Structures are given as C-alpha cells and as structure tokens.
Backbone as JSON Lines, residues from 0, in Angstrom:
{"i":0,"aa":"M","n":[-25.28,4.45,-8.44],"ca":[-24.55,5.71,-8.32],"c":[-25.54,6.87,-8.44]}
{"i":1,"aa":"N","n":[-25.29,7.89,-7.66],"ca":[-26.14,9.07,-7.7],"c":[-25.5,10.1,-8.62]}
{"i":2,"aa":"S","n":[-26.11,10.37,-9.76],"ca":[-25.52,11.26,-10.75],"c":[-25.66,12.74,-10.39]}
{"i":3,"aa":"E","n":[-26.42,13.06,-9.35],"ca":[-26.55,14.48,-8.99],"c":[-25.33,14.99,-8.22]}
{"i":4,"aa":"Y","n":[-24.45,14.1,-7.77],"ca":[-23.23,14.5,-7.08],"c":[-22.08,14.51,-8.06]}
{"i":5,"aa":"P","n":[-21.19,15.49,-7.94],"ca":[-20.07,15.54,-8.89],"c":[-19.04,14.44,-8.6]}
{"i":6,"aa":"E","n":[-18.35,14.01,-9.63],"ca":[-17.22,13.11,-9.46],"c":[-15.97,13.95,-9.34]}
{"i":7,"aa":"F","n":[-14.97,13.41,-8.66],"ca":[-13.72,14.11,-8.47],"c":[-12.6,13.27,-9.04]}
{"i":8,"aa":"T","n":[-11.62,13.94,-9.56],"ca":[-10.45,13.26,-10.08],"c":[-9.27,13.63,-9.2]}
{"i":9,"aa":"V","n":[-8.51,12.63,-8.79],"ca":[-7.29,12.89,-8.04],"c":[-6.13,12.23,-8.79]}
{"i":10,"aa":"R","n":[-4.96,12.79,-8.62],"ca":[-3.76,12.26,-9.25],"c":[-2.8,11.81,-8.16]}
{"i":11,"aa":"P","n":[-2.14,10.7,-8.37],"ca":[-1.15,10.27,-7.38],"c":[-0.01,11.29,-7.29]}
{"i":12,"aa":"I","n":[0.49,11.47,-6.08],"ca":[1.67,12.32,-5.89],"c":[2.93,11.46,-5.79]}
{"i":13,"aa":"G","n":[2.73,10.14,-5.77],"ca":[3.85,9.22,-5.68],"c":[3.35,7.79,-5.66]}
{"i":14,"aa":"F","n":[4.32,6.88,-5.5],"ca":[4.0,5.45,-5.49],"c":[4.81,4.74,-4.43]}
{"i":15,"aa":"V","n":[4.22,3.7,-3.86],"ca":[4.87,2.87,-2.85],"c":[5.83,1.92,-3.56]}
{"i":16,"aa":"R","n":[7.02,1.77,-2.98],"ca":[7.99,0.78,-3.45],"c":[8.29,-0.13,-2.27]}
{"i":17,"aa":"S","n":[7.92,-1.4,-2.4],"ca":[8.0,-2.34,-1.29],"c":[8.35,-3.72,-1.8]}
{"i":18,"aa":"A","n":[8.96,-4.52,-0.93],"ca":[9.23,-5.92,-1.26],"c":[7.93,-6.72,-1.25]}
{"i":19,"aa":"R","n":[6.91,-6.2,-0.59],"ca":[5.63,-6.91,-0.51],"c":[4.75,-6.46,-1.68]}
{"i":20,"aa":"D","n":[4.34,-7.43,-2.5],"ca":[3.49,-7.1,-3.63],"c":[2.13,-7.8,-3.6]}
{"i":21,"aa":"E","n":[1.83,-8.42,-2.48],"ca":[0.53,-9.06,-2.28],"c":[-0.11,-8.47,-1.03]}
{"i":22,"aa":"P","n":[-1.42,-8.23,-1.06],"ca":[-2.12,-7.66,0.11],"c":[-2.37,-8.7,1.2]}
{"i":23,"aa":"I","n":[-1.32,-9.06,1.91],"ca":[-1.42,-10.02,3.0],"c":[-1.97,-9.28,4.23]}
{"i":24,"aa":"D","n":[-2.79,-9.95,5.02],"ca":[-3.48,-9.28,6.12],"c":[-2.61,-8.88,7.3]}
{"i":25,"aa":"D","n":[-1.53,-9.58,7.58],"ca":[-0.8,-9.34,8.82],"c":[0.69,-9.09,8.59]}
{"i":26,"aa":"G","n":[1.37,-8.64,9.66],"ca":[2.82,-8.49,9.67],"c":[3.35,-7.24,9.0]}
{"i":27,"aa":"W","n":[2.63,-6.16,9.02],"ca":[3.02,-4.95,8.3],"c":[4.12,-4.14,8.98]}
{"i":28,"aa":"D","n":[4.23,-4.2,10.29],"ca":[5.17,-3.32,10.99],"c":[6.63,-3.61,10.66]}
{"i":29,"aa":"G","n":[6.95,-4.83,10.26],"ca":[8.33,-5.18,9.95],"c":[8.74,-4.77,8.54]}
{"i":30,"aa":"I","n":[7.83,-4.21,7.76],"ca":[8.11,-3.88,6.37],"c":[8.59,-2.43,6.27]}
{"i":31,"aa":"E","n":[9.79,-2.26,5.73],"ca":[10.28,-0.91,5.42],"c":[10.03,-0.66,3.94]}
{"i":32,"aa":"T","n":[9.39,0.44,3.66],"ca":[9.05,0.77,2.28],"c":[9.51,2.18,1.94]}
{"i":33,"aa":"R","n":[9.48,2.46,0.66],"ca":[9.78,3.81,0.18],"c":[8.52,4.37,-0.47]}
{"i":34,"aa":"I","n":[8.36,5.65,-0.35],"ca":[7.35,6.35,-1.14],"c":[8.14,7.25,-2.07]}
{"i":35,"aa":"E","n":[8.05,6.96,-3.36],"ca":[8.75,7.77,-4.35],"c":[7.78,8.82,-4.85]}
{"i":36,"aa":"L","n":[8.08,10.07,-4.55],"ca":[7.22,11.18,-4.92],"c":[7.46,11.57,-6.37]}
{"i":37,"aa":"D","n":[6.4,11.95,-7.05],"ca":[6.45,12.29,-8.47],"c":[6.88,13.75,-8.64]}
{"i":38,"aa":"A","n":[8.02,13.96,-9.28],"ca":[8.57,15.31,-9.49],"c":[7.66,16.16,-10.38]}
{"i":39,"aa":"K","n":[6.78,15.52,-11.17],"ca":[5.83,16.28,-12.01],"c":[4.67,16.83,-11.18]}
{"i":40,"aa":"E","n":[4.45,16.24,-10.01],"ca":[3.33,16.66,-9.15],"c":[3.76,17.54,-7.98]}
{"i":41,"aa":"L","n":[5.02,17.4,-7.55],"ca":[5.49,18.13,-6.36],"c":[6.84,18.78,-6.62]}
{"i":42,"aa":"E","n":[7.01,19.97,-6.12],"ca":[8.31,20.64,-6.16],"c":[9.23,19.96,-5.15]}
{"i":43,"aa":"P","n":[10.55,20.05,-5.34],"ca":[11.48,19.41,-4.4],"c":[11.33,19.84,-2.95]}
{"i":44,"aa":"D","n":[10.9,21.08,-2.72],"ca":[10.78,21.57,-1.34],"c":[9.46,21.19,-0.67]}
{"i":45,"aa":"A","n":[8.64,20.36,-1.33],"ca":[7.36,19.94,-0.74],"c":[7.54,19.15,0.54]}
{"i":46,"aa":"V","n":[8.71,18.54,0.75],"ca":[8.95,17.74,1.96],"c":[9.74,18.51,3.02]}
{"i":47,"aa":"F","n":[10.07,19.78,2.77],"ca":[10.82,20.55,3.77],"c":[10.08,20.54,5.1]}
{"i":48,"aa":"G","n":[10.77,20.21,6.17],"ca":[10.19,20.19,7.5],"c":[9.52,18.88,7.87]}
{"i":49,"aa":"L","n":[9.26,18.02,6.91],"ca":[8.57,16.76,7.2],"c":[9.41,15.86,8.1]}
{"i":50,"aa":"S","n":[10.72,15.91,7.96],"ca":[11.59,15.03,8.76],"c":[11.59,15.39,10.24]}
{"i":51,"aa":"E","n":[10.98,16.51,10.6],"ca":[10.86,16.88,12.01],"c":[9.76,16.07,12.71]}
{"i":52,"aa":"F","n":[8.96,15.36,11.93],"ca":[7.88,14.55,12.47],"c":[8.31,13.09,12.52]}
{"i":53,"aa":"L","n":[7.87,12.37,13.53],"ca":[8.2,10.95,13.67],"c":[7.26,10.06,12.86]}
{"i":54,"aa":"H","n":[6.04,10.52,12.65],"ca":[5.04,9.75,11.92],"c":[4.37,10.6,10.85]}
{"i":55,"aa":"I","n":[3.95,9.92,9.79],"ca":[3.16,10.58,8.75],"c":[1.88,9.76,8.53]}
{"i":56,"aa":"E","n":[0.91,10.44,7.98],"ca":[-0.34,9.78,7.6],"c":[-0.35,9.73,6.08]}
{"i":57,"aa":"V","n":[-0.51,8.55,5.54],"ca":[-0.46,8.35,4.09],"c":[-1.86,7.99,3.59]}
{"i":58,"aa":"V","n":[-2.32,8.76,2.61],"ca":[-3.61,8.5,1.97],"c":[-3.28,7.81,0.65]}
{"i":59,"aa":"F","n":[-3.85,6.62,0.47],"ca":[-3.54,5.89,-0.76],"c":[-4.76,5.19,-1.31]}
{"i":60,"aa":"L","n":[-4.61,4.68,-2.53],"ca":[-5.7,4.04,-3.24],"c":[-5.47,2.54,-3.31]}
{"i":61,"aa":"F","n":[-6.5,1.77,-2.95],"ca":[-6.45,0.33,-3.15],"c":[-6.69,0.09,-4.65]}
{"i":62,"aa":"D","n":[-5.68,0.35,-5.44],"ca":[-5.85,0.36,-6.9],"c":[-6.09,-1.02,-7.5]}
{"i":63,"aa":"R","n":[-5.73,-2.09,-6.8],"ca":[-5.95,-3.42,-7.34],"c":[-7.23,-4.08,-6.83]}
{"i":64,"aa":"A","n":[-7.95,-3.37,-5.98],"ca":[-9.27,-3.87,-5.55],"c":[-10.25,-3.62,-6.69]}
{"i":65,"aa":"D","n":[-11.05,-4.61,-7.0],"ca":[-11.99,-4.53,-8.11],"c":[-13.17,-3.64,-7.71]}
{"i":66,"aa":"P","n":[-13.36,-2.49,-8.39],"ca":[-14.49,-1.6,-8.05],"c":[-15.85,-2.3,-8.13]}
{"i":67,"aa":"A","n":[-15.96,-3.29,-8.99],"ca":[-17.23,-4.01,-9.13],"c":[-17.54,-4.85,-7.89]}
{"i":68,"aa":"K","n":[-16.52,-5.16,-7.08],"ca":[-16.71,-5.97,-5.88],"c":[-16.8,-5.12,-4.61]}
{"i":69,"aa":"A","n":[-16.91,-3.81,-4.78],"ca":[-16.99,-2.93,-3.62],"c":[-18.23,-3.25,-2.79]}
{"i":70,"aa":"C","n":[-18.01,-3.35,-1.49],"ca":[-19.1,-3.59,-0.57],"c":[-19.78,-2.25,-0.27]}
{"i":71,"aa":"R","n":[-21.07,-2.22,-0.36],"ca":[-21.83,-1.0,-0.08],"c":[-22.85,-1.24,1.03]}
{"i":72,"aa":"S","n":[-22.65,-2.33,1.75],"ca":[-23.57,-2.68,2.84],"c":[-22.79,-3.26,4.01]}
{"i":73,"aa":"A","n":[-23.16,-4.44,4.46],"ca":[-22.5,-5.07,5.6],"c":[-21.9,-6.4,5.17]}
{"i":74,"aa":"R","n":[-20.89,-6.84,5.92],"ca":[-20.25,-8.13,5.68],"c":[-19.5,-8.52,6.94]}
{"i":75,"aa":"R","n":[-18.93,-9.69,6.94],"ca":[-18.11,-10.13,8.06],"c":[-16.65,-9.9,7.7]}
{"i":76,"aa":"S","n":[-15.9,-9.22,8.57],"ca":[-14.48,-8.96,8.32],"c":[-13.73,-10.26,8.08]}
{"i":77,"aa":"R","n":[-12.9,-10.26,7.07],"ca":[-12.08,-11.41,6.69],"c":[-12.91,-12.68,6.48]}
{"i":78,"aa":"G","n":[-14.23,-12.51,6.3],"ca":[-15.1,-13.66,6.07],"c":[-15.3,-14.54,7.28]}
{"i":79,"aa":"R","n":[-14.93,-14.05,8.45],"ca":[-15.01,-14.86,9.68],"c":[-16.43,-14.89,10.21]}
{"i":80,"aa":"E","n":[-16.98,-16.08,10.25],"ca":[-18.36,-16.27,10.72],"c":[-18.5,-15.99,12.22]}
{"i":81,"aa":"D","n":[-17.37,-16.06,12.97],"ca":[-17.45,-15.8,14.41],"c":[-17.4,-14.31,14.74]}
{"i":82,"aa":"W","n":[-17.25,-13.46,13.71],"ca":[-17.3,-12.01,13.93],"c":[-18.63,-11.49,13.4]}
{"i":83,"aa":"P","n":[-19.13,-10.41,13.99],"ca":[-20.46,-9.93,13.62],"c":[-20.53,-9.34,12.22]}
{"i":84,"aa":"L","n":[-21.72,-9.37,11.68],"ca":[-22.01,-8.68,10.43],"c":[-21.85,-7.19,10.71]}
{"i":85,"aa":"T","n":[-20.99,-6.52,9.93],"ca":[-20.63,-5.13,10.2],"c":[-20.64,-4.33,8.9]}
{"i":86,"aa":"G","n":[-21.17,-3.13,8.95],"ca":[-21.2,-2.26,7.77],"c":[-19.79,-1.92,7.29]}
{"i":87,"aa":"I","n":[-19.64,-1.72,5.99],"ca":[-18.32,-1.43,5.42],"c":[-17.72,-0.16,6.01]}
{"i":88,"aa":"L","n":[-18.52,0.78,6.44],"ca":[-18.0,2.02,7.03],"c":[-17.52,1.81,8.46]}
{"i":89,"aa":"A","n":[-17.78,0.63,9.03],"ca":[-17.27,0.28,10.36],"c":[-16.07,-0.66,10.22]}
{"i":90,"aa":"Q","n":[-15.51,-0.74,9.03],"ca":[-14.35,-1.58,8.75],"c":[-13.3,-0.75,8.0]}
{"i":91,"aa":"R","n":[-12.12,-1.33,7.85],"ca":[-11.06,-0.66,7.08],"c":[-10.67,-1.51,5.86]}
{"i":92,"aa":"A","n":[-11.59,-2.3,5.37],"ca":[-11.35,-3.24,4.27],"c":[-11.06,-2.52,2.96]}
{"i":93,"aa":"K","n":[-10.4,-3.22,2.04],"ca":[-10.03,-2.65,0.75],"c":[-11.21,-2.56,-0.21]}
{"i":94,"aa":"D","n":[-12.21,-3.41,-0.04],"ca":[-13.35,-3.44,-0.96],"c":[-14.41,-2.42,-0.55]}
{"i":95,"aa":"R","n":[-14.03,-1.15,-0.59],"ca":[-14.91,-0.06,-0.17],"c":[-15.37,0.72,-1.4]}
{"i":96,"aa":"P","n":[-16.37,1.54,-1.26],"ca":[-16.88,2.27,-2.43],"c":[-15.83,3.1,-3.18]}
{"i":97,"aa":"N","n":[-14.98,3.83,-2.5],"ca":[-13.98,4.65,-3.2],"c":[-12.56,4.1,-3.1]}
{"i":98,"aa":"R","n":[-12.39,2.93,-2.5],"ca":[-11.11,2.23,-2.42],"c":[-9.99,3.07,-1.81]}
{"i":99,"aa":"L","n":[-10.33,3.98,-0.9],"ca":[-9.34,4.83,-0.24],"c":[-8.89,4.21,1.08]}
{"i":100,"aa":"S","n":[-7.63,4.45,1.42],"ca":[-7.12,4.02,2.71],"c":[-6.26,5.13,3.31]}
{"i":101,"aa":"V","n":[-6.16,5.12,4.62],"ca":[-5.33,6.06,5.36],"c":[-4.59,5.26,6.42]}
{"i":102,"aa":"T","n":[-3.28,5.44,6.48],"ca":[-2.48,4.74,7.49],"c":[-1.45,5.68,8.08]}
{"i":103,"aa":"M","n":[-1.29,5.61,9.4],"ca":[-0.21,6.32,10.07],"c":[0.98,5.37,10.13]}
{"i":104,"aa":"C","n":[2.15,5.86,9.72],"ca":[3.34,5.03,9.75],"c":[4.53,5.87,10.21]}
{"i":105,"aa":"R","n":[5.59,5.19,10.58],"ca":[6.8,5.85,11.07],"c":[7.6,6.37,9.88]}
{"i":106,"aa":"L","n":[8.0,7.62,9.95],"ca":[8.86,8.22,8.94],"c":[10.3,8.01,9.38]}
{"i":107,"aa":"L","n":[11.05,7.22,8.63],"ca":[12.44,6.93,8.97],"c":[13.38,8.0,8.44]}
{"i":108,"aa":"K","n":[13.07,8.47,7.21],"ca":[13.96,9.44,6.58],"c":[13.24,10.06,5.39]}
{"i":109,"aa":"A","n":[13.52,11.35,5.14],"ca":[12.99,12.04,3.97],"c":[14.18,12.57,3.18]}
{"i":110,"aa":"E","n":[14.32,12.1,1.95],"ca":[15.41,12.54,1.08],"c":[14.83,13.02,-0.24]}
{"i":111,"aa":"K","n":[14.84,14.3,-0.48],"ca":[14.33,14.88,-1.73],"c":[12.97,14.29,-2.08]}
{"i":112,"aa":"N","n":[12.93,13.42,-3.08],"ca":[11.63,12.89,-3.51],"c":[11.37,11.47,-3.02]}
{"i":113,"aa":"I","n":[12.11,11.03,-2.0],"ca":[11.89,9.69,-1.47],"c":[11.68,9.75,0.04]}
{"i":114,"aa":"L","n":[10.59,9.13,0.5],"ca":[10.31,9.01,1.92],"c":[10.5,7.55,2.29]}
{"i":115,"aa":"Y","n":[11.26,7.29,3.34],"ca":[11.49,5.95,3.84],"c":[10.6,5.78,5.06]}
{"i":116,"aa":"V","n":[9.74,4.76,5.03],"ca":[8.77,4.58,6.1],"c":[8.74,3.14,6.57]}
{"i":117,"aa":"Q","n":[8.16,2.95,7.75],"ca":[7.98,1.62,8.31],"c":[6.55,1.48,8.79]}
{"i":118,"aa":"G","n":[5.93,0.33,8.49],"ca":[4.57,0.08,8.96],"c":[3.49,0.65,8.06]}
{"i":119,"aa":"L","n":[3.8,0.82,6.78],"ca":[2.77,1.26,5.82],"c":[2.16,0.01,5.2]}
{"i":120,"aa":"D","n":[0.88,-0.18,5.37],"ca":[0.2,-1.37,4.88],"c":[-0.3,-1.19,3.44]}
{"i":121,"aa":"A","n":[0.65,-0.89,2.57],"ca":[0.38,-0.74,1.14],"c":[1.41,-1.55,0.37]}
{"i":122,"aa":"I","n":[1.0,-2.12,-0.74],"ca":[1.89,-2.99,-1.5],"c":[2.61,-2.21,-2.6]}
{"i":123,"aa":"D","n":[3.62,-2.85,-3.18],"ca":[4.44,-2.25,-4.21],"c":[3.58,-1.72,-5.37]}
{"i":124,"aa":"G","n":[3.84,-0.49,-5.76],"ca":[3.12,0.14,-6.85],"c":[1.86,0.88,-6.46]}
{"i":125,"aa":"T","n":[1.49,0.83,-5.2],"ca":[0.27,1.51,-4.73],"c":[0.38,3.02,-4.94]}
{"i":126,"aa":"P","n":[-0.63,3.65,-5.56],"ca":[-0.62,5.1,-5.73],"c":[-0.87,5.82,-4.4]}
{"i":127,"aa":"V","n":[-0.01,6.79,-4.11],"ca":[-0.14,7.63,-2.92],"c":[-0.82,8.93,-3.34]}
{"i":128,"aa":"L","n":[-1.91,9.27,-2.66],"ca":[-2.69,10.45,-3.03],"c":[-2.34,11.68,-2.2]}
{"i":129,"aa":"D","n":[-1.9,11.47,-0.96],"ca":[-1.54,12.6,-0.1],"c":[-0.74,12.1,1.08]}
{"i":130,"aa":"I","n":[-0.01,13.01,1.69],"ca":[0.79,12.72,2.88],"c":[0.6,13.89,3.84]}
{"i":131,"aa":"K","n":[0.38,13.57,5.09],"ca":[0.22,14.6,6.13],"c":[1.06,14.21,7.33]}
{"i":132,"aa":"P","n":[1.6,15.19,8.03],"ca":[2.32,14.87,9.27],"c":[1.32,14.49,10.36]}
{"i":133,"aa":"V","n":[1.72,13.58,11.23],"ca":[0.88,13.24,12.38],"c":[1.19,14.24,13.48]}
{"i":134,"aa":"M","n":[0.17,14.97,13.87],"ca":[0.28,15.98,14.93],"c":[-0.61,15.57,16.09]}
{"i":135,"aa":"R","n":[-0.09,15.7,17.28],"ca":[-0.85,15.32,18.48],"c":[-2.23,15.98,18.51]}
{"i":136,"aa":"G","n":[-2.32,17.2,18.05],"ca":[-3.59,17.93,18.08],"c":[-4.67,17.33,17.2]}
{"i":137,"aa":"F","n":[-4.28,16.46,16.23],"ca":[-5.27,15.82,15.37],"c":[-5.57,14.38,15.78]}
{"i":138,"aa":"L","n":[-4.89,13.89,16.81],"ca":[-5.18,12.55,17.3],"c":[-6.49,12.57,18.08]}
{"i":139,"aa":"P","n":[-7.12,11.43,18.27],"ca":[-8.39,11.42,18.99],"c":[-8.27,12.05,20.38]}
{"i":140,"aa":"R","n":[-9.27,12.82,20.73],"ca":[-9.33,13.43,22.05],"c":[-10.17,12.53,22.93]}
{"i":141,"aa":"G","n":[-9.64,12.2,24.07],"ca":[-10.39,11.36,24.99],"c":[-10.24,9.88,24.7]}
{"i":142,"aa":"E","n":[-11.17,9.14,25.21],"ca":[-11.17,7.68,25.15],"c":[-11.43,7.16,23.73]}
{"i":143,"aa":"I","n":[-10.86,6.03,23.4],"ca":[-11.15,5.34,22.14],"c":[-11.94,4.09,22.48]}
{"i":144,"aa":"R","n":[-13.03,3.88,21.75],"ca":[-13.88,2.71,21.98],"c":[-13.88,1.87,20.71]}
{"i":145,"aa":"E","n":[-13.74,0.55,20.86],"ca":[-13.82,-0.35,19.72],"c":[-14.33,-1.71,20.19]}
{"i":146,"aa":"P","n":[-15.01,-2.43,19.3],"ca":[-15.54,-3.74,19.69],"c":[-14.43,-4.79,19.79]}
{"i":147,"aa":"K","n":[-14.76,-5.88,20.47],"ca":[-13.8,-6.97,20.7],"c":[-13.29,-7.56,19.39]}
{"i":148,"aa":"W","n":[-14.16,-7.73,18.38],"ca":[-13.73,-8.32,17.11],"c":[-12.65,-7.48,16.45]}
{"i":149,"aa":"A","n":[-12.72,-6.15,16.59],"ca":[-11.72,-5.27,15.98],"c":[-10.36,-5.46,16.67]}
{"i":150,"aa":"Q","n":[-10.37,-5.65,17.97],"ca":[-9.12,-5.93,18.69],"c":[-8.53,-7.26,18.25]}
{"i":151,"aa":"E","n":[-9.39,-8.26,18.05],"ca":[-8.93,-9.58,17.58],"c":[-8.35,-9.47,16.17]}
{"i":152,"aa":"L","n":[-9.01,-8.72,15.29],"ca":[-8.57,-8.54,13.93],"c":[-7.17,-7.91,13.88]}
{"i":153,"aa":"M","n":[-6.92,-6.96,14.75],"ca":[-5.66,-6.22,14.72],"c":[-4.54,-6.9,15.5]}
{"i":154,"aa":"A","n":[-4.81,-8.0,16.18],"ca":[-3.83,-8.65,17.05],"c":[-2.51,-8.94,16.35]}
{"i":155,"aa":"G","n":[-2.51,-9.4,15.12],"ca":[-1.26,-9.69,14.42],"c":[-0.99,-8.81,13.22]}
{"i":156,"aa":"Y","n":[-1.83,-7.79,13.03],"ca":[-1.75,-6.95,11.85],"c":[-0.39,-6.26,11.69]}
{"i":157,"aa":"W","n":[0.1,-5.71,12.78],"ca":[1.38,-4.98,12.69],"c":[2.58,-5.87,12.98]}
{"i":158,"aa":"E","n":[2.41,-6.93,13.73],"ca":[3.54,-7.79,14.12],"c":[4.11,-8.57,12.95]}
C-alpha cells in the first residue's frame, strides 16, 4: 500500500435484498431484487424522478470478498486455463483491490425507500454505495471492442 495517498471512507446508502445469497457466476437476469435505501443516509425525496428511467447503475461493494485475496496483477478469469492470463483491471472479478462493482440493471419500480430491480448481480445483504440513472449520453460512444474470452464468459451470465 502506498501511504502517501489518502484513504477514503464511504458509507452504504442501502442494502440489496435478494433470494440469492451466494455469488454464483451465471443466471442473474432472472433475479428480481430490492434495494432498501437507508433513511439515515437519504431523504425520502432522493428517488424523485428516478422512476422515469428504465435502467439504473448500481455501485456496490463486494463485502464478502476477502481483501487479503485481492488480485493486484494478472490471472485467468474463473480459473479457466483456456482463457488468457489477464490483468485484474481487464476483468470484472470480485477479488479486486477496492472490491467495488458497478452494474446496470432494469428499474422495475421505485417506492419511497425501496427500489425494485432486475438483473443486479449482487447477493443478499450487499452494501450499495451509490445509484445513478442510466442516460444515453453516458453510454459508450462508437464501437465497443472486447476479446473472444470475454464474450464466452458472459454467454450465460445474464440468462
């Protein structure tokens, strides 16, 4: 760790409530979950206007990933020897230096302090750090390029 850089503290604004409590790799799109927002962190009107969006981006913490096992170099995704050795910053794995994740998911309904979503790849009890609406202007501009192994990895992820 480099001590010349400051550390930051963040507080969850809510928690995921889901029937799934294990970090299984595939089948996330069929899972409907709730995000229960913390009334101590957000005023009730913090979600005003959010229901006008079809998708939200959820920033959350892989809180059950062991920080001591964080990858700070390269590895093979899912341990597959047939996929190339790839740096952790070229992956979306949970064993990352700051254990942060970002996922775009469908917003089904927003009710006061509860957001109902589909396709959020977070398990029950996961701390939610932030929520942003998905706006076309923030989506990638132009072509998206990705390697073949990434397409293979994602083949059943949402199904």
